[in-house]
C-alpha positions as CSV (number, residue, x, y, z in Angstrom):
1,M,14.5,9.6,35.1
2,L,14.7,13.1,36.5
3,E,18.5,12.6,36.9
4,A,18.7,11.8,33.2
5,L,16.6,14.8,32.3
6,Y,18.9,17.0,34.3
7,G,21.9,15.3,32.8
8,G,20.6,16.0,29.3
9,L,20.3,19.7,30.2
10,L,23.9,19.7,31.5
11,L,25.0,18.2,28.2
12,I,23.3,20.9,26.2
13,L,24.7,23.7,28.4
14,N,28.3,22.5,27.7
15,W,30.0,25.3,25.7
16,K,30.9,23.0,22.8
17,V,27.4,21.6,22.4
18,F,25.7,25.0,22.9
19,G,28.1,26.5,20.4
20,I,27.3,23.9,17.8
21,L,23.6,24.4,18.4
22,A,23.9,28.1,17.9
23,L,25.7,27.5,14.6
24,T,23.2,25.1,13.1
25,I,20.0,26.9,14.0
26,P,20.5,29.7,11.4
27,I,21.4,27.0,8.8
28,G,18.1,25.2,9.5
29,L,16.1,28.5,9.1
30,I,17.8,29.2,5.8
31,L,17.1,25.7,4.5
32,G,13.5,26.0,5.5
33,I,13.1,29.3,3.7
34,L,14.5,27.9,0.5
35,P,11.7,25.8,-1.1
36,G,12.9,22.5,-2.5
37,V,15.9,22.2,-0.2
38,G,14.4,21.4,3.2
39,G,15.4,19.3,6.2
40,K,16.1,15.9,4.4
41,V,18.7,17.5,2.1
42,G,20.2,19.4,5.0
43,L,20.5,16.3,7.1
44,A,22.0,14.4,4.2
45,I,24.7,17.0,3.6
46,M,25.5,17.5,7.3
47,I,25.7,13.9,8.5
48,P,29.3,13.3,7.3
49,F,30.5,16.1,9.6
50,C,29.3,14.0,12.6
51,F,32.3,11.6,12.3
52,G,34.3,11.7,15.5
53,M,31.7,13.8,17.4
54,E,30.4,12.8,20.8
55,P,26.7,11.7,20.7
56,A,25.4,14.9,22.4
57,V,27.4,17.1,20.1
58,A,26.3,15.2,17.0
59,F,22.6,15.4,17.8
60,A,22.8,19.0,18.7
61,F,24.5,19.5,15.3
62,L,21.8,17.6,13.4
63,L,18.6,18.2,15.5
64,G,19.5,21.9,16.0
65,M,19.2,22.3,12.2
66,H,16.3,20.0,11.6
67,A,14.2,21.3,14.5
68,V,13.8,24.7,12.9
69,V,13.5,23.9,9.2
70,H,9.7,24.1,9.5
71,T,10.0,27.3,11.5
72,G,11.4,29.0,8.3
73,S,9.2,27.3,5.8
74,P,6.1,29.5,6.3
75,V,8.0,32.6,5.2
76,P,8.0,31.9,1.4
77,A,4.6,30.2,1.7
78,I,3.0,33.3,3.1
79,L,4.9,36.0,1.3
80,F,5.3,34.4,-2.2
81,N,2.8,31.6,-2.4
82,T,5.6,29.1,-2.8
83,P,4.8,26.4,-0.2
84,D,7.2,23.5,0.4
85,G,5.9,20.3,2.0
86,P,3.9,20.8,5.2
87,A,3.6,24.6,4.5
88,A,1.1,23.7,1.8
89,A,-1.6,23.8,4.5
90,T,-0.4,27.1,5.8
91,V,-0.6,28.8,2.4
92,I,-4.4,28.2,2.2
93,D,-5.0,31.1,4.6
94,G,-1.5,32.6,4.9
95,Y,-1.2,33.9,1.4
96,P,-4.7,35.4,1.3
97,M,-3.7,37.3,4.5
98,A,-0.6,38.6,2.7
99,Q,-2.8,39.7,-0.2
100,K,-5.0,41.6,2.2
101,G,-2.0,43.5,3.7
102,E,-1.8,41.2,6.8
103,A,1.5,39.5,5.9
104,G,3.1,40.6,9.1
105,R,0.3,39.3,11.2
106,A,0.3,35.9,9.3
107,L,4.1,35.6,9.8
108,G,3.9,36.5,13.5
109,A,1.2,33.9,14.0
110,A,3.0,31.2,11.9
111,L,6.4,31.8,13.7
112,A,5.0,32.0,17.2
113,S,2.7,29.0,16.8
114,S,5.5,27.0,15.2
115,G,7.8,27.7,18.2
116,F,5.0,26.9,20.6
117,G,4.4,23.6,18.8
118,G,8.1,22.7,18.9
119,V,8.2,23.2,22.7
120,V,5.0,21.1,23.1
121,G,6.5,18.4,21.0
122,A,9.7,18.3,23.2
123,V,7.5,18.1,26.3
124,F,5.5,15.3,24.7
125,M,8.6,13.3,24.0
126,A,9.9,13.8,27.6
127,L,6.6,12.6,29.0
128,T,6.3,9.6,26.7
129,I,9.8,8.1,27.1
130,P,9.2,6.9,30.7
131,V,6.0,5.2,29.5
132,V,7.7,3.5,26.5
133,R,10.9,2.6,28.2
134,P,9.6,-0.5,30.1
135,V,8.1,-1.9,26.8
136,V,11.4,-1.4,25.0
137,L,13.4,-3.1,27.8
138,A,11.1,-6.2,27.5
139,F,12.2,-6.6,23.8
140,G,14.8,-9.1,22.8
141,P,16.4,-9.8,19.4
142,P,13.3,-11.6,18.0
143,E,11.1,-8.6,18.8
144,F,13.5,-6.1,17.4
145,F,13.8,-8.2,14.2
146,M,10.0,-8.1,13.9
147,M,10.0,-4.3,14.6
148,T,12.4,-3.8,11.7
149,L,9.9,-5.7,9.5
150,V,7.2,-3.4,10.8
151,G,9.3,-0.5,9.8
152,I,9.8,-1.9,6.3
153,T,6.1,-2.6,6.1
154,F,5.4,1.1,6.8
155,I,7.3,1.8,3.6
156,S,3.9,1.3,2.0
157,L,2.5,4.2,4.1
158,M,5.4,6.4,2.9
159,S,4.9,5.7,-0.7
160,G,2.0,8.1,-1.5
161,G,-0.6,6.6,-3.9
162,S,1.4,3.6,-5.1
163,L,2.1,0.7,-2.8
164,T,4.2,-1.0,-5.6
165,K,6.5,2.0,-6.1
166,G,7.0,2.3,-2.4
167,L,7.9,-1.4,-2.0
168,V,10.2,-1.3,-5.1
169,A,12.1,1.8,-3.7
170,G,12.4,0.1,-0.2
171,G,13.5,-3.2,-1.8
172,V,16.3,-1.5,-3.8
173,G,17.4,0.4,-0.7
174,M,17.5,-2.8,1.3
175,T,19.5,-4.5,-1.4
176,L,22.2,-1.8,-1.0
177,A,22.4,-2.7,2.7
178,F,23.5,-6.2,1.7
179,V,26.5,-5.1,-0.4
180,G,29.8,-6.1,1.1
181,M,31.0,-8.8,3.4
182,D,28.4,-10.9,5.3
183,P,29.1,-10.3,9.0
184,Q,28.3,-13.9,9.9
185,T,29.9,-16.0,7.1
186,G,32.5,-13.6,5.7
187,V,31.2,-14.1,2.2
188,V,31.4,-11.1,0.0
189,R,28.1,-10.1,-1.7
190,F,27.3,-7.8,-4.7
191,A,30.8,-6.4,-4.7
192,F,31.6,-7.2,-8.4
193,N,35.3,-7.7,-7.4
194,Q,35.6,-4.1,-6.4
195,L,37.7,-3.7,-3.2
196,Y,35.8,-0.5,-2.3
197,L,32.5,-2.4,-2.0
198,F,33.9,-5.1,0.4
199,D,33.0,-3.0,3.4
200,G,29.6,-2.1,1.9
201,L,28.1,1.3,1.0
202,N,28.1,4.0,3.5
203,I,24.8,5.5,4.6
204,V,26.3,9.0,4.0
205,N,26.8,8.3,0.3
206,I,23.3,6.9,0.1
207,T,21.5,9.8,1.7
208,I,23.5,12.5,-0.2
209,G,23.0,10.7,-3.4
210,I,19.3,10.0,-3.1
211,F,18.3,13.4,-1.7
212,A,20.9,16.1,-2.4
213,I,22.0,15.3,-5.9
214,P,18.5,15.1,-7.5
215,E,17.6,18.5,-6.0
216,I,20.9,20.0,-7.3
217,I,20.0,18.7,-10.8
218,T,16.4,20.0,-10.6
219,M,17.6,23.5,-9.5
220,I,20.1,23.6,-12.4
221,R,17.4,22.6,-14.9
222,E,14.8,25.0,-13.8
223,G,17.1,28.0,-13.2
224,G,15.9,31.4,-12.3
225,S,15.2,32.2,-8.6
226,I,13.4,30.0,-6.1
227,A,10.5,32.5,-5.6
228,H,8.8,33.2,-8.9
229,T,6.2,35.7,-7.7
230,K,6.4,38.7,-5.4
231,A,3.8,39.8,-2.9
232,D,2.9,43.5,-3.1
233,Q,3.8,43.9,0.6
234,V,6.6,41.7,1.6
235,A,6.2,41.8,5.4
236,G,4.0,44.6,6.4
237,S,3.0,45.5,9.9
238,G,1.1,43.4,12.5
239,V,3.8,40.9,13.5
240,W,3.1,41.5,17.2
241,Q,-0.7,41.0,16.6
242,G,0.1,37.6,15.0
243,I,2.1,36.7,18.1
244,K,-0.8,37.7,20.3
245,D,-3.2,35.6,18.1
246,T,-1.2,32.5,19.1
247,F,-2.1,33.0,22.7
248,I,-5.6,34.4,22.1
249,H,-6.3,31.1,20.4
250,W,-4.1,29.1,22.8
251,N,-6.6,26.3,23.1
252,L,-6.5,25.6,19.3
253,T,-2.7,26.0,19.3
254,L,-2.3,23.6,22.2
255,R,-4.7,21.0,20.7
256,C,-3.1,21.0,17.3
257,S,0.4,20.8,18.9
258,V,-0.6,17.6,20.8
259,I,-2.4,16.2,17.7
260,G,0.7,16.9,15.7
261,S,2.9,15.1,18.3
262,M,0.7,12.0,18.2
263,I,0.6,11.9,14.4
264,G,4.4,12.3,14.4
265,M,4.7,9.0,16.3
266,V,3.0,7.1,13.4
267,P,5.6,6.0,10.9
268,G,4.8,7.1,7.3
269,L,2.2,9.8,7.9
270,G,4.6,12.7,7.8
271,G,4.4,16.4,8.2
272,E,1.9,17.0,5.4
273,A,-0.6,14.7,7.1
274,S,-0.3,16.3,10.5
275,A,-0.6,19.8,9.0
276,F,-3.7,19.1,6.9
277,I,-5.4,17.0,9.7
278,C,-4.9,19.9,12.1
279,Y,-6.1,22.4,9.5
280,G,-9.3,20.3,9.1
281,H,-9.6,20.2,12.9
282,A,-9.5,24.0,13.0
283,V,-12.2,24.3,10.4
284,Q,-14.5,21.7,12.1
285,T,-14.2,23.4,15.5
286,A,-14.5,27.0,14.2
287,K,-17.7,29.0,15.0
288,D,-17.6,30.4,11.4
289,P,-15.9,27.9,9.0
290,S,-16.7,30.1,6.0
291,R,-13.8,32.4,7.0
292,F,-11.2,29.7,6.2
293,G,-9.5,29.9,2.8
294,K,-10.0,33.7,2.8
295,G,-7.4,34.7,5.4
296,A,-8.4,33.3,8.8
297,V,-5.5,33.5,11.3
298,E,-6.6,30.1,12.8
299,G,-5.9,28.6,9.4
300,V,-2.2,29.6,10.0
301,L,-2.0,28.7,13.7
302,A,-3.3,25.1,13.3
303,P,-0.9,23.7,10.7
304,E,2.1,25.6,11.9
305,S,1.8,24.4,15.5
306,A,1.5,20.8,14.2
307,N,4.5,21.2,11.8
308,N,7.1,21.5,14.5
309,S,5.4,19.5,17.3
310,K,5.5,16.3,15.1
311,E,9.3,16.2,15.3
312,G,9.1,15.4,19.1
313,G,6.6,12.6,18.4
314,G,8.7,11.4,15.4
315,L,11.8,10.9,17.6
316,I,10.0,8.4,19.9
317,P,9.7,5.4,17.6
318,T,13.1,6.2,16.0
319,V,14.9,6.3,19.3
320,C,13.0,3.6,21.1
321,F,12.4,1.0,18.4
322,G,14.7,2.0,15.5
323,V,11.6,2.5,13.3
324,P,11.9,6.0,11.7
325,S,8.6,7.9,11.4
326,S,9.7,9.9,8.3
327,G,12.4,10.2,5.7
328,A,14.2,12.7,7.9
329,M,14.1,10.4,10.8
330,A,15.4,7.6,8.6
331,I,18.4,9.8,7.8
332,L,18.8,10.5,11.5
333,L,18.7,6.8,12.2
334,G,21.7,6.5,9.8
335,A,23.5,9.1,12.0
336,F,22.9,6.8,15.0
337,M,24.8,4.1,13.2
338,I,27.7,6.4,12.2
339,I,28.1,7.6,15.8
340,G,28.0,4.0,17.0
341,I,24.7,4.1,19.0
342,V,22.0,1.4,18.5
343,P,18.4,2.6,18.9
344,G,16.3,0.7,21.4
345,Q,17.5,-0.7,24.8
346,E,21.0,0.8,24.5
347,M,19.6,4.3,23.9
348,L,17.2,4.0,26.9
349,T,19.8,2.6,29.3
350,K,23.4,3.6,28.5
351,H,22.5,6.8,26.7
352,L,19.3,8.0,28.4
353,D,20.9,11.4,29.1
354,V,21.6,11.8,25.4
355,V,18.0,11.0,24.6
356,F,16.9,13.7,27.0
357,S,19.4,16.1,25.5
358,M,17.4,15.8,22.3
359,V,14.4,17.0,24.2
360,W,16.3,20.1,25.3
361,V,17.7,20.6,21.8
362,L,14.1,20.6,20.4
363,A,12.8,23.0,22.9
364,L,15.8,25.4,22.8
365,A,16.2,25.4,19.0
366,N,12.5,26.3,18.5
367,V,12.6,29.2,20.9
368,V,15.9,30.6,19.4
369,G,14.7,29.9,15.9
370,V,11.5,31.9,16.3
371,I,13.3,34.8,17.9
372,L,15.9,34.9,15.0
373,C,13.1,34.6,12.4
374,L,11.2,37.5,13.9
375,L,14.3,39.7,14.0
376,F,15.5,38.9,10.5
377,V,12.3,38.0,8.6
378,M,12.8,40.6,5.9
379,P,16.4,39.7,5.0
380,L,15.6,36.0,5.2
381,A,12.6,36.4,2.9
382,K,14.9,38.0,0.3
383,L,16.9,34.8,0.0
384,T,14.1,33.4,-2.0
385,F,14.9,35.9,-4.8
386,V,18.6,34.9,-5.0
387,K,19.4,33.2,-8.3
388,V,19.7,29.4,-8.2
389,S,23.1,29.7,-10.0
390,M,24.5,31.4,-6.9
391,I,23.0,28.8,-4.4
392,V,23.8,25.6,-6.3
393,P,27.6,25.8,-6.2
394,F,27.6,26.0,-2.4
395,I,25.2,23.0,-2.0
396,F,27.2,21.1,-4.6
397,V,30.6,21.6,-2.8
398,F,29.2,20.7,0.6
399,A,27.5,17.6,-0.7
400,F,30.6,16.2,-2.3
401,I,32.9,17.2,0.6
402,G,30.5,15.3,2.8
403,A,30.4,12.3,0.5
404,F,34.3,12.2,0.4
405,L,34.5,12.4,4.2
406,A,32.5,9.2,4.6
407,T,35.6,7.0,4.2
408,N,38.1,9.4,2.5
409,N,38.0,7.3,-0.6
410,F,37.4,8.6,-4.2
411,G,35.0,5.7,-4.6
412,D,32.7,7.6,-2.3
413,I,32.3,10.3,-4.9
414,I,31.6,7.7,-7.7
415,A,29.1,5.9,-5.4
416,T,27.3,9.1,-4.6
417,C,27.0,10.1,-8.2
418,I,25.6,6.6,-9.2
419,I,23.1,6.7,-6.4
420,G,22.3,10.3,-7.3
421,A,21.4,9.2,-10.8
422,F,19.0,6.6,-9.3
423,G,17.6,9.3,-7.0
424,Y,17.0,11.6,-10.0
425,G,15.3,8.8,-11.8
426,F,13.1,8.1,-8.7
427,K,12.1,11.8,-8.7
428,V,11.3,11.9,-12.4
429,F,9.2,8.7,-12.4
430,K,7.6,9.7,-9.0
431,Y,9.1,6.8,-7.0
432,P,9.3,7.9,-3.3
433,R,12.9,8.3,-2.0
434,A,12.2,8.1,1.8
435,P,11.5,4.3,1.5
436,F,14.8,3.9,-0.3
437,V,16.7,5.3,2.7
438,L,14.5,3.4,5.1
439,G,15.3,0.1,3.4
440,A,19.0,0.9,3.3
441,V,19.1,1.8,7.0
442,L,16.9,-1.1,8.3
443,G,18.5,-3.7,6.1
444,D,21.6,-4.1,8.3
445,L,19.5,-4.2,11.5
446,T,17.1,-6.8,10.0
447,E,19.9,-9.1,9.1
448,N,21.7,-8.8,12.5
449,Y,18.6,-9.3,14.5
450,L,17.6,-12.3,12.4
451,H,21.0,-14.0,13.0
452,L,20.8,-13.3,16.7
453,S,17.3,-14.6,16.9
454,M,18.1,-17.8,15.0
455,N,21.2,-18.4,17.1
456,L,19.4,-17.9,20.4
457,F,16.0,-19.5,19.8
458,G,16.0,-21.2,16.4
459,L,12.6,-20.9,14.6
460,K,10.8,-20.8,17.9
461,F,11.5,-17.1,18.0
462,L,8.6,-16.7,15.6
463,F,6.1,-17.9,18.2
464,R,7.0,-15.6,21.1
465,P,3.9,-13.5,22.2
466,L,5.3,-10.1,21.3
467,T,6.7,-11.4,18.0
468,L,3.3,-12.7,17.1
469,L,1.6,-9.4,18.0
470,L,4.1,-7.4,15.9
471,F,3.6,-9.9,13.0
472,S,-0.2,-9.4,13.2
473,I,0.4,-5.6,12.9
474,I,2.3,-6.2,9.7
475,V,-0.5,-8.3,8.2
476,V,-3.2,-5.8,9.2
477,T,-1.1,-2.9,7.8
478,I,-0.6,-4.7,4.4
479,F,-4.3,-5.7,4.3
480,F,-5.6,-2.2,4.9
481,Q,-3.1,-0.6,2.5
482,M,-4.1,-3.0,-0.3
483,R,-7.8,-2.3,0.4
484,R,-7.2,1.5,0.3
485,T,-5.3,1.2,-2.9
486,R,-8.1,-0.8,-4.5
487,R,-10.7,1.8,-3.3
488,L,-8.6,4.6,-4.8
489,Q,-8.3,2.8,-8.1
490,R,-12.1,2.2,-8.2
491,E,-12.8,5.9,-7.4
492,A,-10.4,6.9,-10.2
493,A,-12.0,4.5,-12.6
494,Q,-15.5,5.8,-11.8
495,T,-14.3,9.5,-12.1
496,G,-12.8,8.7,-15.5
497,G,-15.9,6.9,-16.7
498,A,-18.1,9.8,-15.6
499,A,-15.9,12.2,-17.4
């Protein structure tokens, strides 16, 4: 294990890998600072450029960007009260600090705690892999088949308030995975006599269509600039004081980093959950909870340390079991397929050094990202005032270049546009898009593991001990989600009746 950890470090120190990492970190920071863009859109656009890359280079390319997205997100949240995703928890105390003239202190605290949390998340991943590895190696095709069903079941946890919408989105995504030639029988399915569809739809087109295209349309419709308000004092002084606050309250920062890592392991909870849970933890453990919401620095430290640490935890189920913990991890799982790496046993045996290279990427990207943000926080903040009309063309061009590079076929452009129309419809009617990608990614794995299980064991594979345990997890998950949905509906009805 130590040899693999050292091997992962050597992979990262390779000039090619390190150069790619240095290139993508600033991109991730900029995507984080631009509300509405974020990591999922960035991953969707960047995945096509991974074709032909070695695994270590590809993951440095993708993770180097994604690891620091949440490092940049507190900048517009604190300065302009324009939170995006997990930064919604940071803004509760961050923006009041900016209004009091403590924007510099809030930014220093947010950036330092974010970097600290990212390093803790990487360490958490490194310590957890040796524990999880024997469990994964005990899995066979039946267990991995059931794990894919567990992942599909967790769609319900990624669907917000509506279980039905989440399952519909996941079902549509899984249907796309079955387009093309059946790998077992050679029968062509859902191709409508179109030669382009015989090989199925590429995950690149699906991710760009479902995430990037709807955001481009939304930006064009809304117009203006991304930040609609200005703080009286954009940065202010006190950045160094905010950095010191991170270590003055090291106990809180460390606790929230560990909590964020553990929450990140649970598929479906996502960054918003980890940020708000850790914010609540900070309030509950504070000597004077009344300070929160009025500009308490602890209210910035807690959610920001969780925002980055969750990525280390989120990689564990994605790498070890092929069950992505979030929409971004679902896209990353698609990158595994493009590169030709199968998550699970193969990752933890043949490519263990690549897995540990991810640990080093997370740690190094967070440290470098924080330093860059602290050096260039003023120019980066001004990006939020750039007109959308100047940003959209660049995103548009990169999105469609990436779509075309999937198979170098004009059909890729058409497929991306059609899926993009579905994606925009999902956004308008509030259908979650992460389950759509999760269904598309897990559909192929589910089908392959089912065929292998049937060929090896017949229907007896359903009665293996681990398979039964995983099936019970599926039943319990559905039961509790249905009960939660009914409870929320009753509360809504009672609230409406009282009104």
